[in-house]
N, C-alpha and C positions, 0 to 999 in steps of 0.2 A: 715255335713252329710258325706256320704261315697259312693264310686261307688257301693258297694254291695247293698246298700239300693235302688238305682235307678234301678239296674238290677232287684231286687226282686219286686219292685213296678210295673215295666212293666209286669212282669210275673203274679203276684198275682191279679192285676187289669185288666188283659187281654187287655192291651193297644194296639189297632188295628194299630196304627201308629208307633209302635216301631222301625221298620226298617228304616223309614223315619226321625226319631228323631235325632237331633244333640245334643250330650252330651258333655259338656265342664267340664274339670277337671283341677286342678292346677298342673303344673309340680312340682314334689316333691322337686326339688332344686332351681328353679328360681321363682316359684309362678306364672309364666306365664300361662294364659288360653290356653289349648290345646285341640284338638279333642280327646275324650275318645276313639273313635273307631279306631283311628290310632296311639294312643300312645303305648309306650312299658311300661311294668310293672314289677316291682320287687316284691317279695313276703314277704319281711321282714320288714315292716314298722309298726309303731304305728299310727294307723288311728282312726278317730273319733268313728267308730262304730265296730272296731276291725277286719275288714275283712283283713287288712294287706297289701293291694295292693297299691303300690306307683307308680303314673304315671310319665312318662318321655317322653319328646319330641323325644329323640333319645336313641337308645339301648346303645350307647357308653357312655352316661352319668351315666349308672348304674354301681355301683362299681363292680369291677372284682370278680368273684366267686359267685355272687348272680344269682339266677335263673331269666331268662328273658322270659316273656310270653306276648302274644298279647291279645286283648280285648276279642276275642272269647273264650280263654282259661280262662280268668278272669270270664267271664260269666258262663262258665261250672262249675267252682269250686264254685262260689257264689251259683248257683242253687243247686248244690249237698249239700252244707252246709245248705241252707236254707229249705231243705226238712225235 
């Protein structure tokens, strides 16, 4: 699955505990499980559901020149696409 699907699921199903939820994603390089809400994301990945956001434990691990965004921006963009 993809972080975009989780974001849309919370929104579409009006999940009341969204803010308390802990979301785990895999680090795009190491595969380590990391907190989706504190991860850094680049926007140019091939992902299972084509949202394209690759999660990283640190911003420094993202290839130079790529856009780096946080979870709230990922959420904003996914919701915009999902409408």
